[in-house]
N, C-alpha and C positions, 0 to 999 in steps of 0.2 A: 130907242133902237138898240142900245147896248144890252138891255135885259133880254130882248128877243134873240139876239145873237148868242148871248150866254146860255139861254135856255136851249137853243138849237144844239150847241156843242155838248151840253150836259146830256141831252137826250141821245145824241149820237154816241157819246161814250158809254151810256147805259146799254145801248143796243149792240154796239160793236165789241165792247169789253169781253162779254162771255164768249163771243165767237172767236176772238183772238186767243183767249185762254184755252178753248177747246182745240184750236189749231195747234197751239204749243204742245198740248198733251198728245195729240195724234201724231205729230211729227217729231216726237222725242228721239233724239239721236242716240245711237248706241255708244256708250262710253269706252274710252281707251282701257285696255286690259294691261295691268302692270303686275309684276310679282308682288308679294306681300310687303317685302322690305321697301321696294320703290314706292308703293302706294302709301306706306306709313311715312316715308320722307316727304311726299307730296302733301299728305294730310297735315303734317307738322308745319310745313311752309304756309299752308292755307290759313292757319290760325292767326296769322298776322294780316289777313285781308278781310275786308267787309265791303259788300256791295250795297249801296243805297239805291233803292229802286221803287218804282210803282208797278203793281202787278200787271196792268194792262198796257203799259208803255211799250210800243213796238221795238224801241231801241233796247229797252231792258230785257225784253224777250230774246232778242238777238244775243245779248251777253249771257243770259241764263242758258240758252241752247249751247253756246260754246263751252260754258262751264260743265255742262253734262257731257259734251263730246270729249272733253279733256279729263273727265272724272275728278272734278275739283269740288271738294266740300267747303266752299266759301260761304261764310255767314251772309245771309240776305237780310237787310234791314229795310222795313217798309217806311219810306219817307212821306208817303201820302196820308196814311191814317194814324201814324204815331208821331205826335208832336215832338217828343224828345229826340227821335231820330232826325226829324226835319230840322230841328234847332241845331243839333250836332253837325249835320251836313252843312247848313248855312254858316255856322261859326267856323268850321274847318276849311271849307272850300270857297267860301265867300258868295255862294249862290245855292239855290235849291234845285239846280238842274240835275236830272237823272238821265241815264245811269251814272253813278259816280263810284269809283273804286277807291277805298281808303287803304293805303299801304303803310303799315307800320314797320319801319326798318329795324334791324337788330340793335342799332344804337339809340332807338327810341324816337327817331325822327319820323315824321308823318308826311306822306305825299298823297295828293288827291288827283286821280285821273277822271276827267269828266266827259269824254266822248266815247260812244260805243265802239267805234273803229279803233281808237287808241287803246281802249281797254282790251278788246279782243286781240289786237296785235301784241300787247304786253303779255297776256295770258299764254298765247301761242309761243312767244319767244321764251318765256320763263319755264313753261311746263311741257313743251313738246318733247324735249330731249330727256325729260325725267322719266 
């Protein structure tokens, strides 16, 4: 029974994945417009952030949409197809749950945020006033 259920969900992902990616592209939000100096400051802050994600995960899509809305050039790391990224995610956060935002503080300390709502709230709080 397990192989049948697994095959069903794999087929479902294969069918729905491209549809979800198309919807993401068609509903691409317009980004926040900042002056050059403010955007440069935001770009610099984003260098300490990395989003571990799967391309077709609906929660990851939600976070990527917010990143576009806030004009945040955060590095996206594919934890589904790249073993090194998945291993780093598991080692750092203790799980392979996505989306997960890796935050490297100025003092070198690393934090991991693992819930899309928490990540979106963090990004809004940190970058809305910027």
